[in-house]
C-alpha positions in Angstrom: -13.4 -5.3 -7.1 -15.0 -8.2 -8.9 -15.4 -10.5 -6.0 -19.2 -10.1 -5.8 -19.8 -10.0 -9.5 -21.4 -13.1 -11.1 -22.0 -14.5 -14.5 -25.1 -16.8 -14.7 -25.3 -19.3 -17.5 -28.3 -18.7 -19.8 -28.8 -15.2 -18.5 -27.3 -12.2 -20.3 -25.1 -9.7 -18.5 -23.3 -9.6 -15.2 -24.9 -9.6 -11.8 -24.0 -8.2 -8.4 -24.5 -10.6 -5.4 -26.8 -8.9 -2.9 -27.6 -11.6 -0.4 -28.0 -15.3 0.1 -31.5 -16.5 0.7 -32.8 -19.9 1.6 -32.1 -22.0 -1.4 -31.3 -19.0 -3.7 -29.0 -16.1 -4.2 -30.4 -12.7 -4.6 -28.6 -10.9 -7.5 -29.0 -7.5 -9.3 -28.3 -7.0 -12.9 -25.5 -4.5 -13.4 -27.0 -2.9 -16.4 -30.7 -2.7 -15.5 -30.6 -2.8 -11.7 -33.3 -5.5 -11.7 -33.2 -7.9 -8.8 -33.8 -11.6 -9.2 -33.3 -14.9 -7.4 -30.8 -17.4 -8.7 -31.4 -21.1 -7.9 -29.0 -24.0 -7.2 -29.7 -25.6 -10.6 -28.3 -22.5 -12.4 -24.6 -22.4 -13.1 -23.3 -19.3 -11.3 -19.6 -18.3 -11.7 -17.9 -15.5 -9.7 -15.6 -13.5 -11.9 -13.1 -13.6 -9.0 -12.7 -17.4 -9.7 -12.1 -17.0 -13.4 -8.5 -17.4 -14.8 -7.0 -17.2 -18.2 -4.4 -19.4 -19.7 -1.0 -17.9 -20.2 2.3 -19.4 -21.2 3.6 -19.3 -17.6 0.3 -20.6 -15.9 -3.1 -19.1 -15.2 -3.6 -15.4 -14.6 -6.6 -14.3 -12.5 -9.3 -12.4 -14.4 -8.7 -9.3 -12.1 -5.1 -9.0 -13.3 -6.2 -9.3 -17.0 -9.0 -6.7 -16.5 -6.5 -4.3 -14.9 -4.3 -4.6 -18.0 -7.2 -4.2 -20.4 -8.4 -1.1 -18.5 -4.9 0.4 -18.7 -4.5 -0.4 -22.4 -7.9 0.9 -23.3 -7.5 4.0 -21.2 -10.7 3.2 -19.3 -12.8 3.4 -22.4 -15.1 0.6 -23.7 -13.7 -1.7 -26.4 -15.7 -1.9 -29.6 -15.7 -5.7 -30.1 -17.7 -5.4 -33.3 -15.1 -3.0 -34.8 -12.6 -5.8 -35.3 -12.4 -6.9 -38.9 -12.0 -10.6 -38.1 -11.0 -13.1 -35.4 -7.3 -12.6 -36.1 -7.6 -8.9 -35.5 -9.2 -9.4 -32.1 -6.5 -11.9 -31.2 -3.7 -9.5 -32.3 -5.3 -6.7 -30.2 -5.5 -9.0 -27.2 -1.9 -10.0 -27.8 -0.9 -6.4 -27.4 -2.5 -6.4 -24.0 -1.4 -9.8 -22.8 1.6 -10.9 -25.0 2.0 -14.2 -23.3 -1.5 -15.5 -23.5 -1.7 -19.2 -24.6 -2.8 -18.9 -28.2 -3.7 -22.6 -28.4 -6.0 -22.8 -25.3 -7.6 -19.3 -25.3 -10.2 -19.1 -28.0 -11.5 -16.0 -29.8 -14.9 -16.5 -28.0 -13.1 -16.3 -24.7 -11.5 -13.0 -25.7 -14.9 -11.7 -26.9 -16.5 -12.7 -23.6 -13.7 -11.0 -21.6 -14.1 -7.8 -23.6 -17.9 -8.0 -23.1 -17.5 -8.4 -19.3 -15.0 -5.5 -19.3 -17.4 -3.3 -21.2 -20.2 -4.1 -18.8 -18.1 -3.5 -15.7 -16.9 -0.1 -17.0 -20.4 0.9 -17.9 -21.5 0.0 -14.4 -18.7 2.2 -13.0 -16.6 -0.7 -11.7 -13.0 0.3 -12.6 -11.1 -1.3 -9.7 -11.0 -5.0 -10.4 -8.7 -6.2 -7.5 -9.6 -6.2 -3.8 -7.5 -3.4 -2.3 -6.4 -5.6 0.7 -5.1 -8.3 -1.7 -3.3 -5.7 -3.9 -1.7 -4.2 -0.8 -0.6 -7.7 0.4 0.9 -8.5 -3.0 2.8 -5.2 -3.0 4.1 -5.9 0.5 5.2 -9.4 -0.5 7.0 -8.0 -3.6 8.8 -5.4 -1.4 9.9 -8.1 1.0 11.1 -10.3 -1.8 13.1 -7.4 -3.3 14.6 -6.7 0.2 15.6 -10.3 0.5 17.2 -10.4 -2.9 19.3 -7.3 -2.1 20.6 -8.7 1.1 21.8 -11.9 -0.5 
């Protein structure tokens, strides 16, 4: 579940939200475990709020990460092992065939793979909230039932 995982502009790595203090967030670096405050002037982004452009709209980062995890078999992705930008875009195209090739830059894909590697290294392999995933499955089952009755 990536709901409490944050990216902070100007600071390397990903952070886990621990608590909200007066005028600051208390976060913990996923890689080092070091705790630090984050102040209102810093740009903080929750990974749960990130989406990626596709040809049919925007897909949530959790869905993209699930697909990357399944394609990579749970293993880290060697971003430096790609020969060039076209190779990394082709690899990402195998995972998400309908990503918007005009609006998704190679740097976005590299950042996604970097986040994926950091999450896997920290032992985070479930990217969706279980309750949300169960709700989506229930909605899909209801839609299928309605389609069959019509």
